[in-house]
KOLGU-4560 file (N, C-alpha, C; in nm, 3 decimals, padded with zeros to 5 digits):
<recs>
<n_xx: -00.836 n_yy: 02.588 n_zz: -00.065 ca_xx: -00.701 ca_yy: 02.638 ca_zz: -00.075 c_xx: -00.620 c_yy: 02.545 c_zz: -00.166 mol: A seq: 1 type: MET>
<n_xx: -00.542 n_yy: 02.604 n_zz: -00.257 ca_xx: -00.464 ca_yy: 02.525 ca_zz: -00.352 c_xx: -00.340 c_yy: 02.468 c_zz: -00.286 mol: A seq: 2 type: ALA>
<n_xx: -00.305 n_yy: 02.348 n_zz: -00.328 ca_xx: -00.187 ca_yy: 02.282 ca_zz: -00.275 c_xx: -00.061 c_yy: 02.346 c_zz: -00.336 mol: A seq: 3 type: LYS>
<n_xx: 00.038 n_yy: 02.376 n_zz: -00.251 ca_xx: 00.162 ca_yy: 02.437 ca_zz: -00.298 c_xx: 00.247 c_yy: 02.332 c_zz: -00.370 mol: A seq: 4 type: ALA>
<n_xx: 00.309 n_yy: 02.373 n_zz: -00.478 ca_xx: 00.399 ca_yy: 02.284 ca_zz: -00.551 c_xx: 00.536 c_yy: 02.289 c_zz: -00.484 mol: A seq: 5 type: LEU>
<n_xx: 00.608 n_yy: 02.181 n_zz: -00.491 ca_xx: 00.743 ca_yy: 02.175 ca_zz: -00.434 c_xx: 00.840 c_yy: 02.126 c_zz: -00.540 mol: A seq: 6 type: LYS>
<n_xx: 00.963 n_yy: 02.174 n_zz: -00.527 ca_xx: 01.069 ca_yy: 02.127 ca_zz: -00.615 c_xx: 01.108 c_yy: 01.985 c_zz: -00.577 mol: A seq: 7 type: LEU>
<n_xx: 01.160 n_yy: 01.915 n_zz: -00.674 ca_xx: 01.216 ca_yy: 01.783 ca_zz: -00.643 c_xx: 01.344 c_yy: 01.804 c_zz: -00.564 mol: A seq: 8 type: THR>
<n_xx: 01.385 n_yy: 01.707 n_zz: -00.486 ca_xx: 01.511 ca_yy: 01.723 ca_zz: -00.411 c_xx: 01.630 c_yy: 01.753 c_zz: -00.503 mol: A seq: 9 type: PRO>
<n_xx: 01.633 n_yy: 01.693 n_zz: -00.621 ca_xx: 01.744 ca_yy: 01.719 ca_zz: -00.714 c_xx: 01.743 c_yy: 01.864 c_zz: -00.762 mol: A seq: 10 type: GLN>
<n_xx: 01.625 n_yy: 01.917 n_zz: -00.794 ca_xx: 01.617 ca_yy: 02.056 ca_zz: -00.840 c_xx: 01.650 c_yy: 02.153 c_zz: -00.727 mol: A seq: 11 type: ASP>
<n_xx: 01.604 n_yy: 02.122 n_zz: -00.606 ca_xx: 01.637 ca_yy: 02.208 ca_zz: -00.492 c_xx: 01.788 c_yy: 02.209 c_zz: -00.469 mol: A seq: 12 type: LEU>
<n_xx: 01.850 n_yy: 02.092 n_zz: -00.479 ca_xx: 01.996 ca_yy: 02.083 ca_zz: -00.465 c_xx: 02.066 c_yy: 02.168 c_zz: -00.570 mol: A seq: 13 type: TYR>
<n_xx: 02.025 n_yy: 02.157 n_zz: -00.696 ca_xx: 02.085 ca_yy: 02.236 ca_zz: -00.805 c_xx: 02.066 c_yy: 02.385 c_zz: -00.782 mol: A seq: 14 type: ARG>
<n_xx: 01.948 n_yy: 02.424 n_zz: -00.736 ca_xx: 01.919 ca_yy: 02.564 ca_zz: -00.710 c_xx: 02.007 c_yy: 02.618 c_zz: -00.597 mol: A seq: 15 type: LEU>
<n_xx: 02.021 n_yy: 02.541 n_zz: -00.490 ca_xx: 02.104 ca_yy: 02.585 ca_zz: -00.379 c_xx: 02.251 c_yy: 02.590 c_zz: -00.416 mol: A seq: 16 type: ARG>
<n_xx: 02.298 n_yy: 02.496 n_zz: -00.498 ca_xx: 02.438 ca_yy: 02.500 ca_zz: -00.546 c_xx: 02.462 c_yy: 02.623 c_zz: -00.632 mol: A seq: 17 type: ARG>
<n_xx: 02.366 n_yy: 02.657 n_zz: -00.717 ca_xx: 02.380 ca_yy: 02.777 ca_zz: -00.801 c_xx: 02.382 c_yy: 02.902 c_zz: -00.715 mol: A seq: 18 type: ALA>
<n_xx: 02.300 n_yy: 02.905 n_zz: -00.610 ca_xx: 02.299 ca_yy: 03.019 ca_zz: -00.519 c_xx: 02.434 c_yy: 03.034 c_zz: -00.449 mol: A seq: 19 type: SER>
<n_xx: 02.490 n_yy: 02.924 n_zz: -00.404 ca_xx: 02.622 ca_yy: 02.927 ca_zz: -00.340 c_xx: 02.731 c_yy: 02.971 c_zz: -00.438 mol: A seq: 20 type: LEU>
<n_xx: 02.721 n_yy: 02.927 n_zz: -00.562 ca_xx: 02.818 ca_yy: 02.968 ca_zz: -00.664 c_xx: 02.810 c_yy: 03.118 c_zz: -00.687 mol: A seq: 21 type: ALA>
<n_xx: 02.689 n_yy: 03.173 n_zz: -00.687 ca_xx: 02.671 ca_yy: 03.317 ca_zz: -00.704 c_xx: 02.731 c_yy: 03.393 c_zz: -00.586 mol: A seq: 22 type: ALA>
<n_xx: 02.710 n_yy: 03.342 n_zz: -00.465 ca_xx: 02.769 ca_yy: 03.405 ca_zz: -00.347 c_xx: 02.921 c_yy: 03.401 c_zz: -00.352 mol: A seq: 23 type: GLN>
<n_xx: 02.976 n_yy: 03.287 n_zz: -00.395 ca_xx: 03.121 ca_yy: 03.274 ca_zz: -00.407 c_xx: 03.175 c_yy: 03.374 c_zz: -00.509 mol: A seq: 24 type: ARG>
<n_xx: 03.105 n_yy: 03.390 n_zz: -00.621 ca_xx: 03.148 ca_yy: 03.485 ca_zz: -00.724 c_xx: 03.147 c_yy: 03.628 c_zz: -00.670 mol: A seq: 25 type: ALA>
<n_xx: 03.049 n_yy: 03.661 n_zz: -00.586 ca_xx: 03.046 ca_yy: 03.794 ca_zz: -00.524 c_xx: 03.166 c_yy: 03.815 c_zz: -00.432 mol: A seq: 26 type: GLU>
<n_xx: 03.201 n_yy: 03.714 n_zz: -00.355 ca_xx: 03.317 ca_yy: 03.724 ca_zz: -00.266 c_xx: 03.445 c_yy: 03.739 c_zz: -00.349 mol: A seq: 27 type: VAL>
<n_xx: 03.458 n_yy: 03.660 n_zz: -00.455 ca_xx: 03.577 ca_yy: 03.669 ca_zz: -00.540 c_xx: 03.586 c_yy: 03.805 c_zz: -00.608 mol: A seq: 28 type: GLU>
<n_xx: 03.473 n_yy: 03.860 n_zz: -00.649 ca_xx: 03.473 ca_yy: 03.994 ca_zz: -00.709 c_xx: 03.519 c_yy: 04.098 c_zz: -00.607 mol: A seq: 29 type: ALA>
<n_xx: 03.475 n_yy: 04.084 n_zz: -00.484 ca_xx: 03.519 ca_yy: 04.175 ca_zz: -00.378 c_xx: 03.669 c_yy: 04.165 c_zz: -00.355 mol: A seq: 30 type: GLY>
<n_xx: 03.722 n_yy: 04.043 n_zz: -00.357 ca_xx: 03.866 ca_yy: 04.025 ca_zz: -00.341 c_xx: 03.942 c_yy: 04.087 c_zz: -00.458 mol: A seq: 31 type: LEU>
<n_xx: 03.889 n_yy: 04.076 n_zz: -00.578 ca_xx: 03.953 ca_yy: 04.135 ca_zz: -00.696 c_xx: 03.953 c_yy: 04.288 c_zz: -00.685 mol: A seq: 32 type: ALA>
<n_xx: 03.842 n_yy: 04.346 n_zz: -00.637 ca_xx: 03.838 ca_yy: 04.492 ca_zz: -00.618 c_xx: 03.940 c_yy: 04.535 c_zz: -00.514 mol: A seq: 33 type: ARG>
<n_xx: 03.952 n_yy: 04.457 n_zz: -00.406 ca_xx: 04.051 ca_yy: 04.488 ca_zz: -00.303 c_xx: 04.193 c_yy: 04.481 c_zz: -00.359 mol: A seq: 34 type: GLN>
<n_xx: 04.221 n_yy: 04.379 n_zz: -00.438 ca_xx: 04.354 ca_yy: 04.365 ca_zz: -00.499 c_xx: 04.383 c_yy: 04.483 c_zz: -00.592 mol: A seq: 35 type: ARG>
<n_xx: 04.283 n_yy: 04.526 n_zz: -00.668 ca_xx: 04.300 ca_yy: 04.643 ca_zz: -00.754 c_xx: 04.334 c_yy: 04.767 c_zz: -00.673 mol: A seq: 36 type: LEU>
<n_xx: 04.265 n_yy: 04.787 n_zz: -00.560 ca_xx: 04.295 ca_yy: 04.902 ca_zz: -00.474 c_xx: 04.437 c_yy: 04.893 c_zz: -00.420 mol: A seq: 37 type: ARG>
<n_xx: 04.482 n_yy: 04.773 n_zz: -00.382 ca_xx: 04.618 ca_yy: 04.756 ca_zz: -00.331 c_xx: 04.722 c_yy: 04.786 c_zz: -00.437 mol: A seq: 38 type: GLU>
<n_xx: 04.703 n_yy: 04.735 n_zz: -00.557 ca_xx: 04.799 ca_yy: 04.759 ca_zz: -00.665 c_xx: 04.799 c_yy: 04.907 c_zz: -00.703 mol: A seq: 39 type: VAL>
<n_xx: 04.682 n_yy: 04.969 n_zz: -00.708 ca_xx: 04.674 ca_yy: 05.112 ca_zz: -00.739 c_xx: 04.748 c_yy: 05.194 c_zz: -00.635 mol: A seq: 40 type: THR>
<n_xx: 04.730 n_yy: 05.160 n_zz: -00.508 ca_xx: 04.802 ca_yy: 05.231 ca_zz: -00.401 c_xx: 04.952 c_yy: 05.215 c_zz: -00.418 mol: A seq: 41 type: LEU>
<n_xx: 04.999 n_yy: 05.095 n_zz: -00.450 ca_xx: 05.142 ca_yy: 05.073 ca_zz: -00.469 c_xx: 05.195 c_yy: 05.153 c_zz: -00.587 mol: A seq: 42 type: GLU>
<n_xx: 05.119 n_yy: 05.158 n_zz: -00.697 ca_xx: 05.162 ca_yy: 05.236 ca_zz: -00.814 c_xx: 05.167 c_yy: 05.385 c_zz: -00.779 mol: A seq: 43 type: VAL>
<n_xx: 05.064 n_yy: 05.433 n_zz: -00.708 ca_xx: 05.064 ca_yy: 05.574 ca_zz: -00.668 c_xx: 05.182 c_yy: 05.605 c_zz: -00.577 mol: A seq: 44 type: GLU>
<n_xx: 05.219 n_yy: 05.512 n_zz: -00.489 ca_xx: 05.336 ca_yy: 05.533 ca_zz: -00.404 c_xx: 05.463 c_yy: 05.537 c_zz: -00.488 mol: A seq: 45 type: ARG>
<n_xx: 05.477 n_yy: 05.444 n_zz: -00.581 ca_xx: 05.598 ca_yy: 05.437 ca_zz: -00.663 c_xx: 05.616 c_yy: 05.561 c_zz: -00.749 mol: A seq: 46 type: ARG>
<n_xx: 05.507 n_yy: 05.621 n_zz: -00.795 ca_xx: 05.516 ca_yy: 05.739 ca_zz: -00.879 c_xx: 05.508 c_yy: 05.869 c_zz: -00.799 mol: A seq: 47 type: TYR>
<n_xx: 05.508 n_yy: 05.861 n_zz: -00.668 ca_xx: 05.507 ca_yy: 05.981 ca_zz: -00.584 c_xx: 05.376 c_yy: 06.058 c_zz: -00.592 mol: A seq: 48 type: GLY>
<n_xx: 05.266 n_yy: 05.990 n_zz: -00.608 ca_xx: 05.138 ca_yy: 06.057 ca_zz: -00.625 c_xx: 05.057 c_yy: 06.068 c_zz: -00.497 mol: A seq: 49 type: LEU>
<n_xx: 05.098 n_yy: 06.000 n_zz: -00.391 ca_xx: 05.021 ca_yy: 06.002 ca_zz: -00.267 c_xx: 05.020 c_yy: 06.143 c_zz: -00.209 mol: A seq: 50 type: LEU>
<n_xx: 04.903 n_yy: 06.194 n_zz: -00.177 ca_xx: 04.889 ca_yy: 06.326 ca_zz: -00.119 c_xx: 04.909 c_yy: 06.440 c_zz: -00.217 mol: A seq: 51 type: GLY>
<n_xx: 04.923 n_yy: 06.410 n_zz: -00.345 ca_xx: 04.948 ca_yy: 06.515 ca_zz: -00.443 c_xx: 04.822 c_yy: 06.559 c_zz: -00.517 mol: A seq: 52 type: SER>
<n_xx: 04.710 n_yy: 06.492 n_zz: -00.490 ca_xx: 04.588 ca_yy: 06.524 ca_zz: -00.563 c_xx: 04.582 c_yy: 06.456 c_zz: -00.698 mol: A seq: 53 type: GLY>
<n_xx: 04.678 n_yy: 06.371 n_zz: -00.726 ca_xx: 04.681 ca_yy: 06.299 ca_zz: -00.853 c_xx: 04.639 c_yy: 06.155 c_zz: -00.830 mol: A seq: 54 type: ALA>
<n_xx: 04.590 n_yy: 06.093 n_zz: -00.936 ca_xx: 04.548 ca_yy: 05.953 ca_zz: -00.927 c_xx: 04.573 c_yy: 05.887 c_zz: -01.061 mol: A seq: 55 type: ALA>
<n_xx: 04.585 n_yy: 05.756 n_zz: -01.056 ca_xx: 04.605 ca_yy: 05.677 ca_zz: -01.178 c_xx: 04.468 c_yy: 05.633 c_zz: -01.229 mol: A seq: 56 type: VAL>
<n_xx: 04.445 n_yy: 05.657 n_zz: -01.359 ca_xx: 04.324 ca_yy: 05.604 ca_zz: -01.423 c_xx: 04.357 c_yy: 05.462 c_zz: -01.464 mol: A seq: 57 type: ASP>
<n_xx: 04.295 n_yy: 05.364 n_zz: -01.397 ca_xx: 04.330 ca_yy: 05.225 ca_zz: -01.423 c_xx: 04.283 c_yy: 05.177 c_zz: -01.560 mol: A seq: 58 type: VAL>
<n_xx: 04.191 n_yy: 05.249 n_zz: -01.621 ca_xx: 04.145 ca_yy: 05.211 ca_zz: -01.755 c_xx: 04.243 c_yy: 05.250 c_zz: -01.864 mol: A seq: 59 type: GLY>
<n_xx: 04.309 n_yy: 05.366 n_zz: -01.847 ca_xx: 04.398 ca_yy: 05.416 ca_zz: -01.951 c_xx: 04.544 c_yy: 05.418 c_zz: -01.911 mol: A seq: 60 type: THR>
<n_xx: 04.571 n_yy: 05.411 n_zz: -01.780 ca_xx: 04.709 ca_yy: 05.421 ca_zz: -01.732 c_xx: 04.757 c_yy: 05.564 c_zz: -01.722 mol: A seq: 61 type: GLY>
<n_xx: 04.668 n_yy: 05.661 n_zz: -01.743 ca_xx: 04.707 ca_yy: 05.802 ca_zz: -01.735 c_xx: 04.708 c_yy: 05.848 c_zz: -01.590 mol: A seq: 62 type: GLU>
<n_xx: 04.796 n_yy: 05.940 n_zz: -01.561 ca_xx: 04.800 ca_yy: 06.004 ca_zz: -01.430 c_xx: 04.719 c_yy: 06.132 c_zz: -01.442 mol: A seq: 63 type: ILE>
<n_xx: 04.616 n_yy: 06.142 n_zz: -01.362 ca_xx: 04.527 ca_yy: 06.258 ca_zz: -01.366 c_xx: 04.547 c_yy: 06.342 c_zz: -01.241 mol: A seq: 64 type: ARG>
<n_xx: 04.553 n_yy: 06.472 n_zz: -01.259 ca_xx: 04.569 ca_yy: 06.564 ca_zz: -01.148 c_xx: 04.441 c_yy: 06.645 c_zz: -01.136 mol: A seq: 65 type: VAL>
<n_xx: 04.380 n_yy: 06.645 n_zz: -01.014 ca_xx: 04.261 ca_yy: 06.728 ca_zz: -00.997 c_xx: 04.305 c_yy: 06.872 c_zz: -00.972 mol: A seq: 66 type: ASP>
<n_xx: 04.213 n_yy: 06.964 n_zz: -00.979 ca_xx: 04.244 ca_yy: 07.107 ca_zz: -00.966 c_xx: 04.301 c_yy: 07.144 c_zz: -00.831 mol: A seq: 67 type: GLY>
<n_xx: 04.263 n_yy: 07.075 n_zz: -00.724 ca_xx: 04.306 ca_yy: 07.111 ca_zz: -00.590 c_xx: 04.454 c_yy: 07.080 c_zz: -00.566 mol: A seq: 68 type: ALA>
<n_xx: 04.503 n_yy: 06.971 n_zz: -00.626 ca_xx: 04.640 ca_yy: 06.929 ca_zz: -00.598 c_xx: 04.743 c_yy: 07.005 c_zz: -00.677 mol: A seq: 69 type: GLY>
<n_xx: 04.706 n_yy: 07.055 n_zz: -00.792 ca_xx: 04.801 ca_yy: 07.124 ca_zz: -00.876 c_xx: 04.900 c_yy: 07.029 c_zz: -00.939 mol: A seq: 70 type: GLY>
<n_xx: 04.984 n_yy: 07.083 n_zz: -01.026 ca_xx: 05.084 ca_yy: 07.001 ca_zz: -01.093 c_xx: 05.209 c_yy: 06.997 c_zz: -01.007 mol: A seq: 71 type: GLU>
<n_xx: 05.279 n_yy: 06.885 n_zz: -01.012 ca_xx: 05.407 ca_yy: 06.877 ca_zz: -00.943 c_xx: 05.508 c_yy: 06.809 c_zz: -01.034 mol: A seq: 72 type: ASN>
<n_xx: 05.633 n_yy: 06.819 n_zz: -00.998 ca_xx: 05.739 ca_yy: 06.766 ca_zz: -01.082 c_xx: 05.739 c_yy: 06.615 c_zz: -01.094 mol: A seq: 73 type: GLY>
<n_xx: 05.675 n_yy: 06.545 n_zz: -01.001 ca_xx: 05.677 ca_yy: 06.401 ca_zz: -01.003 c_xx: 05.567 c_yy: 06.341 c_zz: -01.089 mol: A seq: 74 type: GLU>
<n_xx: 05.478 n_yy: 06.421 n_zz: -01.139 ca_xx: 05.360 ca_yy: 06.373 ca_zz: -01.208 c_xx: 05.392 c_yy: 06.272 c_zz: -01.316 mol: A seq: 75 type: ARG>
<n_xx: 05.485 n_yy: 06.302 n_zz: -01.401 ca_xx: 05.518 ca_yy: 06.213 ca_zz: -01.510 c_xx: 05.647 c_yy: 06.137 c_zz: -01.491 mol: A seq: 76 type: GLY>
<n_xx: 05.700 n_yy: 06.139 n_zz: -01.372 ca_xx: 05.830 ca_yy: 06.077 ca_zz: -01.352 c_xx: 05.820 c_yy: 05.926 c_zz: -01.352 mol: A seq: 77 type: SER>
<n_xx: 05.933 n_yy: 05.865 n_zz: -01.375 ca_xx: 05.942 ca_yy: 05.719 ca_zz: -01.373 c_xx: 05.952 c_yy: 05.672 c_zz: -01.230 mol: A seq: 78 type: SER>
<n_xx: 05.911 n_yy: 05.547 n_zz: -01.206 ca_xx: 05.924 ca_yy: 05.495 ca_zz: -01.070 c_xx: 06.071 c_yy: 05.479 c_zz: -01.033 mol: A seq: 79 type: PRO>
<n_xx: 06.100 n_yy: 05.486 n_zz: -00.903 ca_xx: 06.241 ca_yy: 05.473 ca_zz: -00.860 c_xx: 06.295 c_yy: 05.334 c_zz: -00.885 mol: A seq: 80 type: PRO>
</recs>
């Protein structure tokens, strides 16, 4: 049976630190997605879009209305 190779303690430390950094980046990305959802909800509230079938396209800033919600007078209005 062949002898298994092992990492040096320094390399194992570097590998584990990199793994933790990757986990931290995943958590931070999740927090950023949550913040985006919160800001989007606030914008939809300010523009009167909640429950109207309309949504903000965060890539373009356009207000999009799906077929079910129909058009309403608040679609293009300015925030209060």
